[in-house]
mmCIF file of the N, C-alpha and C atoms, coordinates in Angstrom:
data_MODEL
# 
_entry.id   MODEL 
# 
loop_
_atom_site.group_PDB 
_atom_site.id 
_atom_site.type_symbol 
_atom_site.label_atom_id 
_atom_site.label_alt_id 
_atom_site.label_comp_id 
_atom_site.label_asym_id 
_atom_site.label_entity_id 
_atom_site.label_seq_id 
_atom_site.pdbx_PDB_ins_code 
_atom_site.Cartn_x 
_atom_site.Cartn_y 
_atom_site.Cartn_z 
_atom_site.occupancy 
_atom_site.B_iso_or_equiv 
_atom_site.pdbx_formal_charge 
_atom_site.auth_seq_id 
_atom_site.auth_comp_id 
_atom_site.auth_asym_id 
_atom_site.auth_atom_id 
_atom_site.pdbx_PDB_model_num 
ATOM 1   N N  . UNK A 1 1  ? 81.876 111.732 69.784 1.00 0.00 ? 1  UNK A N  1 
ATOM 2   C CA . UNK A 1 1  ? 81.129 111.058 68.739 1.00 0.00 ? 1  UNK A CA 1 
ATOM 3   C C  . UNK A 1 1  ? 81.626 109.625 68.546 1.00 0.00 ? 1  UNK A C  1 
ATOM 4   N N  . UNK A 1 2  ? 82.938 109.435 68.637 1.00 0.00 ? 2  UNK A N  1 
ATOM 5   C CA . UNK A 1 2  ? 83.492 108.086 68.479 1.00 0.00 ? 2  UNK A CA 1 
ATOM 6   C C  . UNK A 1 2  ? 82.929 107.161 69.552 1.00 0.00 ? 2  UNK A C  1 
ATOM 7   N N  . UNK A 1 3  ? 82.917 107.640 70.786 1.00 0.00 ? 3  UNK A N  1 
ATOM 8   C CA . UNK A 1 3  ? 82.423 106.820 71.904 1.00 0.00 ? 3  UNK A CA 1 
ATOM 9   C C  . UNK A 1 3  ? 80.942 106.492 71.713 1.00 0.00 ? 3  UNK A C  1 
ATOM 10  N N  . UNK A 1 4  ? 80.179 107.460 71.233 1.00 0.00 ? 4  UNK A N  1 
ATOM 11  C CA . UNK A 1 4  ? 78.752 107.252 70.985 1.00 0.00 ? 4  UNK A CA 1 
ATOM 12  C C  . UNK A 1 4  ? 78.560 106.119 69.976 1.00 0.00 ? 4  UNK A C  1 
ATOM 13  N N  . UNK A 1 5  ? 79.329 106.144 68.900 1.00 0.00 ? 5  UNK A N  1 
ATOM 14  C CA . UNK A 1 5  ? 79.241 105.083 67.881 1.00 0.00 ? 5  UNK A CA 1 
ATOM 15  C C  . UNK A 1 5  ? 79.665 103.741 68.467 1.00 0.00 ? 5  UNK A C  1 
ATOM 16  N N  . UNK A 1 6  ? 80.712 103.736 69.271 1.00 0.00 ? 6  UNK A N  1 
ATOM 17  C CA . UNK A 1 6  ? 81.204 102.485 69.863 1.00 0.00 ? 6  UNK A CA 1 
ATOM 18  C C  . UNK A 1 6  ? 80.184 101.849 70.790 1.00 0.00 ? 6  UNK A C  1 
ATOM 19  N N  . UNK A 1 7  ? 79.317 102.640 71.379 1.00 0.00 ? 7  UNK A N  1 
ATOM 20  C CA . UNK A 1 7  ? 78.358 102.134 72.363 1.00 0.00 ? 7  UNK A CA 1 
ATOM 21  C C  . UNK A 1 7  ? 76.993 101.820 71.778 1.00 0.00 ? 7  UNK A C  1 
ATOM 22  N N  . UNK A 1 8  ? 76.877 101.826 70.456 1.00 0.00 ? 8  UNK A N  1 
ATOM 23  C CA . UNK A 1 8  ? 75.554 101.620 69.858 1.00 0.00 ? 8  UNK A CA 1 
ATOM 24  C C  . UNK A 1 8  ? 74.952 100.266 70.210 1.00 0.00 ? 8  UNK A C  1 
ATOM 25  N N  . UNK A 1 9  ? 75.759 99.228  70.287 1.00 0.00 ? 9  UNK A N  1 
ATOM 26  C CA . UNK A 1 9  ? 75.210 97.910  70.617 1.00 0.00 ? 9  UNK A CA 1 
ATOM 27  C C  . UNK A 1 9  ? 74.670 97.893  72.046 1.00 0.00 ? 9  UNK A C  1 
ATOM 28  N N  . UNK A 1 10 ? 75.269 98.645  72.941 1.00 0.00 ? 10 UNK A N  1 
ATOM 29  C CA . UNK A 1 10 ? 74.781 98.698  74.321 1.00 0.00 ? 10 UNK A CA 1 
ATOM 30  C C  . UNK A 1 10 ? 73.444 99.431  74.386 1.00 0.00 ? 10 UNK A C  1 
ATOM 31  N N  . UNK A 1 11 ? 73.286 100.473 73.575 1.00 0.00 ? 11 UNK A N  1 
ATOM 32  C CA . UNK A 1 11 ? 71.999 101.175 73.516 1.00 0.00 ? 11 UNK A CA 1 
ATOM 33  C C  . UNK A 1 11 ? 70.932 100.268 72.913 1.00 0.00 ? 11 UNK A C  1 
ATOM 34  N N  . UNK A 1 12 ? 71.319 99.495  71.908 1.00 0.00 ? 12 UNK A N  1 
ATOM 35  C CA . UNK A 1 12 ? 70.398 98.548  71.287 1.00 0.00 ? 12 UNK A CA 1 
ATOM 36  C C  . UNK A 1 12 ? 69.908 97.530  72.315 1.00 0.00 ? 12 UNK A C  1 
ATOM 37  N N  . UNK A 1 13 ? 70.821 96.961  73.064 1.00 0.00 ? 13 UNK A N  1 
ATOM 38  C CA . UNK A 1 13 ? 70.453 95.968  74.078 1.00 0.00 ? 13 UNK A CA 1 
ATOM 39  C C  . UNK A 1 13 ? 69.572 96.586  75.154 1.00 0.00 ? 13 UNK A C  1 
ATOM 40  N N  . UNK A 1 14 ? 69.864 97.803  75.532 1.00 0.00 ? 14 UNK A N  1 
ATOM 41  C CA . UNK A 1 14 ? 69.061 98.497  76.530 1.00 0.00 ? 14 UNK A CA 1 
ATOM 42  C C  . UNK A 1 14 ? 67.628 98.687  76.028 1.00 0.00 ? 14 UNK A C  1 
ATOM 43  N N  . UNK A 1 15 ? 67.494 99.113  74.782 1.00 0.00 ? 15 UNK A N  1 
ATOM 44  C CA . UNK A 1 15 ? 66.161 99.298  74.205 1.00 0.00 ? 15 UNK A CA 1 
ATOM 45  C C  . UNK A 1 15 ? 65.402 97.975  74.168 1.00 0.00 ? 15 UNK A C  1 
ATOM 46  N N  . UNK A 1 16 ? 66.095 96.914  73.784 1.00 0.00 ? 16 UNK A N  1 
ATOM 47  C CA . UNK A 1 16 ? 65.439 95.619  73.713 1.00 0.00 ? 16 UNK A CA 1 
ATOM 48  C C  . UNK A 1 16 ? 64.987 95.165  75.097 1.00 0.00 ? 16 UNK A C  1 
ATOM 49  N N  . UNK A 1 17 ? 65.788 95.419  76.109 1.00 0.00 ? 17 UNK A N  1 
ATOM 50  C CA . UNK A 1 17 ? 65.422 95.016  77.467 1.00 0.00 ? 17 UNK A CA 1 
ATOM 51  C C  . UNK A 1 17 ? 64.241 95.813  77.984 1.00 0.00 ? 17 UNK A C  1 
ATOM 52  N N  . UNK A 1 18 ? 64.324 97.134  77.887 1.00 0.00 ? 18 UNK A N  1 
ATOM 53  C CA . UNK A 1 18 ? 63.314 97.963  78.534 1.00 0.00 ? 18 UNK A CA 1 
ATOM 54  C C  . UNK A 1 18 ? 62.099 98.275  77.682 1.00 0.00 ? 18 UNK A C  1 
ATOM 55  N N  . UNK A 1 19 ? 62.203 98.153  76.366 1.00 0.00 ? 19 UNK A N  1 
ATOM 56  C CA . UNK A 1 19 ? 61.049 98.399  75.518 1.00 0.00 ? 19 UNK A CA 1 
ATOM 57  C C  . UNK A 1 19 ? 60.494 97.120  74.912 1.00 0.00 ? 19 UNK A C  1 
ATOM 58  N N  . UNK A 1 20 ? 61.315 96.102  74.757 1.00 0.00 ? 20 UNK A N  1 
ATOM 59  C CA . UNK A 1 20 ? 60.870 94.861  74.130 1.00 0.00 ? 20 UNK A CA 1 
ATOM 60  C C  . UNK A 1 20 ? 60.283 93.861  75.102 1.00 0.00 ? 20 UNK A C  1 
ATOM 61  N N  . UNK A 1 21 ? 60.738 93.892  76.319 1.00 0.00 ? 21 UNK A N  1 
ATOM 62  C CA . UNK A 1 21 ? 60.264 92.925  77.313 1.00 0.00 ? 21 UNK A CA 1 
ATOM 63  C C  . UNK A 1 21 ? 59.304 93.598  78.286 1.00 0.00 ? 21 UNK A C  1 
ATOM 64  N N  . UNK A 1 22 ? 58.257 92.894  78.600 1.00 0.00 ? 22 UNK A N  1 
ATOM 65  C CA . UNK A 1 22 ? 57.337 93.384  79.629 1.00 0.00 ? 22 UNK A CA 1 
ATOM 66  C C  . UNK A 1 22 ? 58.081 93.408  80.958 1.00 0.00 ? 22 UNK A C  1 
ATOM 67  N N  . UNK A 1 23 ? 57.735 94.330  81.832 1.00 0.00 ? 23 UNK A N  1 
ATOM 68  C CA . UNK A 1 23 ? 58.448 94.415  83.115 1.00 0.00 ? 23 UNK A CA 1 
ATOM 69  C C  . UNK A 1 23 ? 58.551 93.072  83.850 1.00 0.00 ? 23 UNK A C  1 
ATOM 70  N N  . UNK A 1 24 ? 57.500 92.286  83.808 1.00 0.00 ? 24 UNK A N  1 
ATOM 71  C CA . UNK A 1 24 ? 57.509 91.004  84.519 1.00 0.00 ? 24 UNK A CA 1 
ATOM 72  C C  . UNK A 1 24 ? 58.401 89.966  83.843 1.00 0.00 ? 24 UNK A C  1 
ATOM 73  N N  . UNK A 1 25 ? 58.797 90.204  82.585 1.00 0.00 ? 25 UNK A N  1 
ATOM 74  C CA . UNK A 1 25 ? 59.607 89.236  81.838 1.00 0.00 ? 25 UNK A CA 1 
ATOM 75  C C  . UNK A 1 25 ? 61.059 89.648  81.660 1.00 0.00 ? 25 UNK A C  1 
ATOM 76  N N  . UNK A 1 26 ? 61.448 90.793  82.164 1.00 0.00 ? 26 UNK A N  1 
ATOM 77  C CA . UNK A 1 26 ? 62.811 91.283  81.948 1.00 0.00 ? 26 UNK A CA 1 
ATOM 78  C C  . UNK A 1 26 ? 63.862 90.379  82.586 1.00 0.00 ? 26 UNK A C  1 
ATOM 79  N N  . UNK A 1 27 ? 63.498 89.701  83.627 1.00 0.00 ? 27 UNK A N  1 
ATOM 80  C CA . UNK A 1 27 ? 64.453 88.793  84.264 1.00 0.00 ? 27 UNK A CA 1 
ATOM 81  C C  . UNK A 1 27 ? 64.908 87.713  83.281 1.00 0.00 ? 27 UNK A C  1 
ATOM 82  N N  . UNK A 1 28 ? 64.037 87.337  82.336 1.00 0.00 ? 28 UNK A N  1 
ATOM 83  C CA . UNK A 1 28 ? 64.400 86.306  81.361 1.00 0.00 ? 28 UNK A CA 1 
ATOM 84  C C  . UNK A 1 28 ? 65.523 86.780  80.442 1.00 0.00 ? 28 UNK A C  1 
ATOM 85  N N  . UNK A 1 29 ? 65.507 88.066  80.099 1.00 0.00 ? 29 UNK A N  1 
ATOM 86  C CA . UNK A 1 29 ? 66.570 88.633  79.272 1.00 0.00 ? 29 UNK A CA 1 
ATOM 87  C C  . UNK A 1 29 ? 67.888 88.544  80.028 1.00 0.00 ? 29 UNK A C  1 
ATOM 88  N N  . UNK A 1 30 ? 67.852 88.892  81.303 1.00 0.00 ? 30 UNK A N  1 
ATOM 89  C CA . UNK A 1 30 ? 69.068 88.849  82.122 1.00 0.00 ? 30 UNK A CA 1 
ATOM 90  C C  . UNK A 1 30 ? 69.534 87.411  82.344 1.00 0.00 ? 30 UNK A C  1 
ATOM 91  N N  . UNK A 1 31 ? 68.611 86.487  82.516 1.00 0.00 ? 31 UNK A N  1 
ATOM 92  C CA . UNK A 1 31 ? 68.993 85.078  82.652 1.00 0.00 ? 31 UNK A CA 1 
ATOM 93  C C  . UNK A 1 31 ? 69.716 84.601  81.400 1.00 0.00 ? 31 UNK A C  1 
ATOM 94  N N  . UNK A 1 32 ? 69.200 84.975  80.246 1.00 0.00 ? 32 UNK A N  1 
ATOM 95  C CA . UNK A 1 32 ? 69.834 84.607  78.977 1.00 0.00 ? 32 UNK A CA 1 
ATOM 96  C C  . UNK A 1 32 ? 71.252 85.166  78.934 1.00 0.00 ? 32 UNK A C  1 
ATOM 97  N N  . UNK A 1 33 ? 71.401 86.426  79.305 1.00 0.00 ? 33 UNK A N  1 
ATOM 98  C CA . UNK A 1 33 ? 72.708 87.074  79.271 1.00 0.00 ? 33 UNK A CA 1 
ATOM 99  C C  . UNK A 1 33 ? 73.697 86.384  80.207 1.00 0.00 ? 33 UNK A C  1 
ATOM 100 N N  . UNK A 1 34 ? 73.294 86.102  81.426 1.00 0.00 ? 34 UNK A N  1 
ATOM 101 C CA . UNK A 1 34 ? 74.231 85.545  82.401 1.00 0.00 ? 34 UNK A CA 1 
ATOM 102 C C  . UNK A 1 34 ? 74.523 84.062  82.194 1.00 0.00 ? 34 UNK A C  1 
ATOM 103 N N  . UNK A 1 35 ? 73.901 83.443  81.203 1.00 0.00 ? 35 UNK A N  1 
ATOM 104 C CA . UNK A 1 35 ? 74.264 82.077  80.818 1.00 0.00 ? 35 UNK A CA 1 
ATOM 105 C C  . UNK A 1 35 ? 75.398 82.071  79.789 1.00 0.00 ? 35 UNK A C  1 
ATOM 106 N N  . UNK A 1 36 ? 75.745 83.242  79.274 1.00 0.00 ? 36 UNK A N  1 
ATOM 107 C CA . UNK A 1 36 ? 76.827 83.332  78.283 1.00 0.00 ? 36 UNK A CA 1 
ATOM 108 C C  . UNK A 1 36 ? 78.160 83.015  78.947 1.00 0.00 ? 36 UNK A C  1 
ATOM 109 N N  . UNK A 1 37 ? 79.156 82.665  78.154 1.00 0.00 ? 37 UNK A N  1 
ATOM 110 C CA . UNK A 1 37 ? 80.480 82.395  78.727 1.00 0.00 ? 37 UNK A CA 1 
ATOM 111 C C  . UNK A 1 37 ? 81.019 83.623  79.474 1.00 0.00 ? 37 UNK A C  1 
ATOM 112 N N  . UNK A 1 38 ? 81.690 83.371  80.568 1.00 0.00 ? 38 UNK A N  1 
ATOM 113 C CA . UNK A 1 38 ? 82.204 84.448  81.413 1.00 0.00 ? 38 UNK A CA 1 
ATOM 114 C C  . UNK A 1 38 ? 83.049 85.481  80.653 1.00 0.00 ? 38 UNK A C  1 
ATOM 115 N N  . UNK A 1 39 ? 83.917 85.064  79.724 1.00 0.00 ? 39 UNK A N  1 
ATOM 116 C CA . UNK A 1 39 ? 84.698 86.077  78.990 1.00 0.00 ? 39 UNK A CA 1 
ATOM 117 C C  . UNK A 1 39 ? 83.829 87.061  78.193 1.00 0.00 ? 39 UNK A C  1 
ATOM 118 N N  . UNK A 1 40 ? 82.700 86.585  77.669 1.00 0.00 ? 40 UNK A N  1 
ATOM 119 C CA . UNK A 1 40 ? 81.796 87.482  76.941 1.00 0.00 ? 40 UNK A CA 1 
ATOM 120 C C  . UNK A 1 40 ? 81.208 88.508  77.908 1.00 0.00 ? 40 UNK A C  1 
ATOM 121 N N  . UNK A 1 41 ? 80.795 88.057  79.065 1.00 0.00 ? 41 UNK A N  1 
ATOM 122 C CA . UNK A 1 41 ? 80.230 88.956  80.070 1.00 0.00 ? 41 UNK A CA 1 
ATOM 123 C C  . UNK A 1 41 ? 81.282 89.963  80.532 1.00 0.00 ? 41 UNK A C  1 
ATOM 124 N N  . UNK A 1 42 ? 82.498 89.501  80.710 1.00 0.00 ? 42 UNK A N  1 
ATOM 125 C CA . UNK A 1 42 ? 83.577 90.408  81.115 1.00 0.00 ? 42 UNK A CA 1 
ATOM 126 C C  . UNK A 1 42 ? 83.817 91.487  80.057 1.00 0.00 ? 42 UNK A C  1 
ATOM 127 N N  . UNK A 1 43 ? 83.845 91.075  78.794 1.00 0.00 ? 43 UNK A N  1 
ATOM 128 C CA . UNK A 1 43 ? 84.052 92.070  77.724 1.00 0.00 ? 43 UNK A CA 1 
ATOM 129 C C  . UNK A 1 43 ? 82.866 93.015  77.615 1.00 0.00 ? 43 UNK A C  1 
ATOM 130 N N  . UNK A 1 44 ? 81.669 92.508  77.892 1.00 0.00 ? 44 UNK A N  1 
ATOM 131 C CA . UNK A 1 44 ? 80.484 93.362  77.883 1.00 0.00 ? 44 UNK A CA 1 
ATOM 132 C C  . UNK A 1 44 ? 80.639 94.487  78.904 1.00 0.00 ? 44 UNK A C  1 
ATOM 133 N N  . UNK A 1 45 ? 80.960 94.123  80.134 1.00 0.00 ? 45 UNK A N  1 
ATOM 134 C CA . UNK A 1 45 ? 81.089 95.131  81.192 1.00 0.00 ? 45 UNK A CA 1 
ATOM 135 C C  . UNK A 1 45 ? 82.289 96.042  80.987 1.00 0.00 ? 45 UNK A C  1 
ATOM 136 N N  . UNK A 1 46 ? 83.290 95.575  80.255 1.00 0.00 ? 46 UNK A N  1 
ATOM 137 C CA . UNK A 1 46 ? 84.447 96.414  79.943 1.00 0.00 ? 46 UNK A CA 1 
ATOM 138 C C  . UNK A 1 46 ? 84.180 97.301  78.730 1.00 0.00 ? 46 UNK A C  1 
ATOM 139 N N  . UNK A 1 47 ? 83.032 97.083  78.068 1.00 0.00 ? 47 UNK A N  1 
ATOM 140 C CA . UNK A 1 47 ? 82.706 97.868  76.886 1.00 0.00 ? 47 UNK A CA 1 
ATOM 141 C C  . UNK A 1 47 ? 83.535 97.490  75.683 1.00 0.00 ? 47 UNK A C  1 
ATOM 142 N N  . UNK A 1 48 ? 83.977 96.224  75.619 1.00 0.00 ? 48 UNK A N  1 
ATOM 143 C CA . UNK A 1 48 ? 84.846 95.767  74.525 1.00 0.00 ? 48 UNK A CA 1 
ATOM 144 C C  . UNK A 1 48 ? 84.274 94.534  73.835 1.00 0.00 ? 48 UNK A C  1 
ATOM 145 N N  . UNK A 1 49 ? 82.991 94.533  73.530 1.00 0.00 ? 49 UNK A N  1 
ATOM 146 C CA . UNK A 1 49 ? 82.403 93.391  72.839 1.00 0.00 ? 49 UNK A CA 1 
ATOM 147 C C  . UNK A 1 49 ? 82.960 93.280  71.428 1.00 0.00 ? 49 UNK A C  1 
ATOM 148 N N  . UNK A 1 50 ? 83.244 92.061  71.029 1.00 0.00 ? 50 UNK A N  1 
ATOM 149 C CA . UNK A 1 50 ? 83.634 91.809  69.643 1.00 0.00 ? 50 UNK A CA 1 
ATOM 150 C C  . UNK A 1 50 ? 82.358 91.587  68.834 1.00 0.00 ? 50 UNK A C  1 
ATOM 151 N N  . UNK A 1 51 ? 82.491 91.530  67.530 1.00 0.00 ? 51 UNK A N  1 
ATOM 152 C CA . UNK A 1 51 ? 81.340 91.253  66.681 1.00 0.00 ? 51 UNK A CA 1 
ATOM 153 C C  . UNK A 1 51 ? 80.764 89.872  67.023 1.00 0.00 ? 51 UNK A C  1 
ATOM 154 N N  . UNK A 1 52 ? 81.631 88.913  67.275 1.00 0.00 ? 52 UNK A N  1 
ATOM 155 C CA . UNK A 1 52 ? 81.179 87.570  67.662 1.00 0.00 ? 52 UNK A CA 1 
ATOM 156 C C  . UNK A 1 52 ? 80.436 87.607  68.998 1.00 0.00 ? 52 UNK A C  1 
ATOM 157 N N  . UNK A 1 53 ? 80.935 88.409  69.946 1.00 0.00 ? 53 UNK A N  1 
ATOM 158 C CA . UNK A 1 53 ? 80.261 88.543  71.249 1.00 0.00 ? 53 UNK A CA 1 
ATOM 159 C C  . UNK A 1 53 ? 78.857 89.107  71.067 1.00 0.00 ? 53 UNK A C  1 
ATOM 160 N N  . UNK A 1 54 ? 78.745 90.121  70.228 1.00 0.00 ? 54 UNK A N  1 
ATOM 161 C CA . UNK A 1 54 ? 77.442 90.735  69.983 1.00 0.00 ? 54 UNK A CA 1 
ATOM 162 C C  . UNK A 1 54 ? 76.482 89.696  69.426 1.00 0.00 ? 54 UNK A C  1 
ATOM 163 N N  . UNK A 1 55 ? 76.981 88.886  68.526 1.00 0.00 ? 55 UNK A N  1 
ATOM 164 C CA . UNK A 1 55 ? 76.160 87.809  67.986 1.00 0.00 ? 55 UNK A CA 1 
ATOM 165 C C  . UNK A 1 55 ? 75.714 86.839  69.057 1.00 0.00 ? 55 UNK A C  1 
ATOM 166 N N  . UNK A 1 56 ? 76.611 86.506  69.964 1.00 0.00 ? 56 UNK A N  1 
ATOM 167 C CA . UNK A 1 56 ? 76.261 85.581  71.062 1.00 0.00 ? 56 UNK A CA 1 
ATOM 168 C C  . UNK A 1 56 ? 75.192 86.172  71.963 1.00 0.00 ? 56 UNK A C  1 
ATOM 169 N N  . UNK A 1 57 ? 75.299 87.468  72.220 1.00 0.00 ? 57 UNK A N  1 
ATOM 170 C CA . UNK A 1 57 ? 74.327 88.126  73.096 1.00 0.00 ? 57 UNK A CA 1 
ATOM 171 C C  . UNK A 1 57 ? 72.952 88.167  72.429 1.00 0.00 ? 57 UNK A C  1 
ATOM 172 N N  . UNK A 1 58 ? 72.913 88.398  71.138 1.00 0.00 ? 58 UNK A N  1 
ATOM 173 C CA . UNK A 1 58 ? 71.643 88.596  70.438 1.00 0.00 ? 58 UNK A CA 1 
ATOM 174 C C  . UNK A 1 58 ? 71.016 87.327  69.884 1.00 0.00 ? 58 UNK A C  1 
ATOM 175 N N  . UNK A 1 59 ? 71.735 86.202  69.895 1.00 0.00 ? 59 UNK A N  1 
ATOM 176 C CA . UNK A 1 59 ? 71.181 84.988  69.310 1.00 0.00 ? 59 UNK A CA 1 
ATOM 177 C C  . UNK A 1 59 ? 70.830 83.981  70.394 1.00 0.00 ? 59 UNK A C  1 
ATOM 178 N N  . UNK A 1 60 ? 70.271 82.892  69.934 1.00 0.00 ? 60 UNK A N  1 
ATOM 179 C CA . UNK A 1 60 ? 69.846 81.849  70.862 1.00 0.00 ? 60 UNK A CA 1 
ATOM 180 C C  . UNK A 1 60 ? 68.335 81.905  71.006 1.00 0.00 ? 60 UNK A C  1 
ATOM 181 N N  . UNK A 1 61 ? 67.823 81.184  71.942 1.00 0.00 ? 61 UNK A N  1 
ATOM 182 C CA . UNK A 1 61 ? 66.393 81.211  72.189 1.00 0.00 ? 61 UNK A CA 1 
ATOM 183 C C  . UNK A 1 61 ? 66.040 82.596  72.698 1.00 0.00 ? 61 UNK A C  1 
ATOM 184 N N  . UNK A 1 62 ? 65.220 83.334  71.948 1.00 0.00 ? 62 UNK A N  1 
ATOM 185 C CA . UNK A 1 62 ? 64.950 84.701  72.374 1.00 0.00 ? 62 UNK A CA 1 
ATOM 186 C C  . UNK A 1 62 ? 64.118 84.741  73.658 1.00 0.00 ? 62 UNK A C  1 
ATOM 187 N N  . UNK A 1 63 ? 64.607 85.508  74.619 1.00 0.00 ? 63 UNK A N  1 
ATOM 188 C CA . UNK A 1 63 ? 63.860 85.636  75.866 1.00 0.00 ? 63 UNK A CA 1 
ATOM 189 C C  . UNK A 1 63 ? 62.647 86.543  75.710 1.00 0.00 ? 63 UNK A C  1 
ATOM 190 N N  . UNK A 1 64 ? 62.599 87.314  74.637 1.00 0.00 ? 64 UNK A N  1 
ATOM 191 C CA . UNK A 1 64 ? 61.423 88.130  74.331 1.00 0.00 ? 64 UNK A CA 1 
ATOM 192 C C  . UNK A 1 64 ? 61.040 87.842  72.891 1.00 0.00 ? 64 UNK A C  1 
ATOM 193 N N  . UNK A 1 65 ? 59.767 88.024  72.532 1.00 0.00 ? 65 UNK A N  1 
ATOM 194 C CA . UNK A 1 65 ? 59.361 87.761  71.151 1.00 0.00 ? 65 UNK A CA 1 
ATOM 195 C C  . UNK A 1 65 ? 60.158 88.622  70.169 1.00 0.00 ? 65 UNK A C  1 
ATOM 196 N N  . UNK A 1 66 ? 60.555 88.018  69.070 1.00 0.00 ? 66 UNK A N  1 
ATOM 197 C CA . UNK A 1 66 ? 61.377 88.714  68.086 1.00 0.00 ? 66 UNK A CA 1 
ATOM 198 C C  . UNK A 1 66 ? 60.680 89.969  67.580 1.00 0.00 ? 66 UNK A C  1 
ATOM 199 N N  . UNK A 1 67 ? 59.389 89.894  67.351 1.00 0.00 ? 67 UNK A N  1 
ATOM 200 C CA . UNK A 1 67 ? 58.670 91.069  66.832 1.00 0.00 ? 67 UNK A CA 1 
ATOM 201 C C  . UNK A 1 67 ? 58.722 92.234  67.816 1.00 0.00 ? 67 UNK A C  1 
ATOM 202 N N  . UNK A 1 68 ? 58.716 91.954  69.106 1.00 0.00 ? 68 UNK A N  1 
ATOM 203 C CA . UNK A 1 68 ? 58.821 93.021  70.108 1.00 0.00 ? 68 UNK A CA 1 
ATOM 204 C C  . UNK A 1 68 ? 60.213 93.646  70.065 1.00 0.00 ? 68 UNK A C  1 
ATOM 205 N N  . UNK A 1 69 ? 61.224 92.804  69.948 1.00 0.00 ? 69 UNK A N  1 
ATOM 206 C CA . UNK A 1 69 ? 62.600 93.312  69.898 1.00 0.00 ? 69 UNK A CA 1 
ATOM 207 C C  . UNK A 1 69 ? 62.798 94.162  68.645 1.00 0.00 ? 69 UNK A C  1 
ATOM 208 N N  . UNK A 1 70 ? 62.314 93.683  67.512 1.00 0.00 ? 70 UNK A N  1 
ATOM 209 C CA . UNK A 1 70 ? 62.476 94.437  66.268 1.00 0.00 ? 70 UNK A CA 1 
ATOM 210 C C  . UNK A 1 70 ? 61.718 95.754  66.309 1.00 0.00 ? 70 UNK A C  1 
ATOM 211 N N  . UNK A 1 71 ? 60.570 95.754  66.907 1.00 0.00 ? 71 UNK A N  1 
ATOM 212 C CA . UNK A 1 71 ? 59.783 96.973  67.014 1.00 0.00 ? 71 UNK A CA 1 
ATOM 213 C C  . UNK A 1 71 ? 60.549 98.050  67.788 1.00 0.00 ? 71 UNK A C  1 
ATOM 214 N N  . UNK A 1 72 ? 61.392 97.630  68.693 1.00 0.00 ? 72 UNK A N  1 
ATOM 215 C CA . UNK A 1 72 ? 62.152 98.566  69.518 1.00 0.00 ? 72 UNK A CA 1 
ATOM 216 C C  . UNK A 1 72 ? 63.369 99.139  68.805 1.00 0.00 ? 72 UNK A C  1 
ATOM 217 N N  . UNK A 1 73 ? 63.870 98.450  67.818 1.00 0.00 ? 73 UNK A N  1 
ATOM 218 C CA . UNK A 1 73 ? 65.125 98.874  67.198 1.00 0.00 ? 73 UNK A CA 1 
ATOM 219 C C  . UNK A 1 73 ? 65.002 99.372  65.764 1.00 0.00 ? 73 UNK A C  1 
ATOM 220 N N  . UNK A 1 74 ? 63.874 99.109  65.115 1.00 0.00 ? 74 UNK A N  1 
ATOM 221 C CA . UNK A 1 74 ? 63.718 99.559  63.737 1.00 0.00 ? 74 UNK A CA 1 
ATOM 222 C C  . UNK A 1 74 ? 63.441 101.056 63.690 1.00 0.00 ? 74 UNK A C  1 
ATOM 223 N N  . UNK A 1 75 ? 63.976 101.752 62.684 1.00 0.00 ? 75 UNK A N  1 
ATOM 224 C CA . UNK A 1 75 ? 63.787 103.200 62.572 1.00 0.00 ? 75 UNK A CA 1 
ATOM 225 C C  . UNK A 1 75 ? 62.332 103.641 62.519 1.00 0.00 ? 75 UNK A C  1 
ATOM 226 N N  . UNK A 1 76 ? 61.452 102.796 62.001 1.00 0.00 ? 76 UNK A N  1 
ATOM 227 C CA . UNK A 1 76 ? 60.038 103.167 61.909 1.00 0.00 ? 76 UNK A CA 1 
ATOM 228 C C  . UNK A 1 76 ? 59.295 103.002 63.225 1.00 0.00 ? 76 UNK A C  1 
ATOM 229 N N  . UNK A 1 77 ? 60.014 102.546 64.244 1.00 0.00 ? 77 UNK A N  1 
ATOM 230 C CA . UNK A 1 77 ? 59.392 102.288 65.538 1.00 0.00 ? 77 UNK A CA 1 
ATOM 231 C C  . UNK A 1 77 ? 58.907 103.578 66.186 1.00 0.00 ? 77 UNK A C  1 
ATOM 232 N N  . UNK A 1 78 ? 57.793 103.505 66.831 1.00 0.00 ? 78 UNK A N  1 
ATOM 233 C CA . UNK A 1 78 ? 57.262 104.676 67.541 1.00 0.00 ? 78 UNK A CA 1 
ATOM 234 C C  . UNK A 1 78 ? 58.042 104.958 68.815 1.00 0.00 ? 78 UNK A C  1 
ATOM 235 N N  . UNK A 1 79 ? 58.879 104.007 69.253 1.00 0.00 ? 79 UNK A N  1 
ATOM 236 C CA . UNK A 1 79 ? 59.691 104.224 70.462 1.00 0.00 ? 79 UNK A CA 1 
ATOM 237 C C  . UNK A 1 79 ? 60.912 105.080 70.207 1.00 0.00 ? 79 UNK A C  1 
ATOM 238 N N  . UNK A 1 80 ? 61.282 105.269 68.945 1.00 0.00 ? 80 UNK A N  1 
ATOM 239 C CA . UNK A 1 80 ? 62.501 106.001 68.633 1.00 0.00 ? 80 UNK A CA 1 
ATOM 240 C C  . UNK A 1 80 ? 62.301 107.458 68.614 1.00 0.00 ? 80 UNK A C  1 
# 
């Protein structure tokens, strides 16, 4: 259960990528991610994102429309 809670941000990002972005636009999400500083990417793959890292991943010019991303993560979403 602890590990499940620790990985919630990764599940959130996954939902935003695969449910928020159209298949033809998913590369834009990845482009946004790989422009982040290398230490953030390293911590992401190590599963050790800080709160600041999470903010960096989720902010900036959104590669997908905000309403699509929110629709994927809100409890009232039909995708949940």
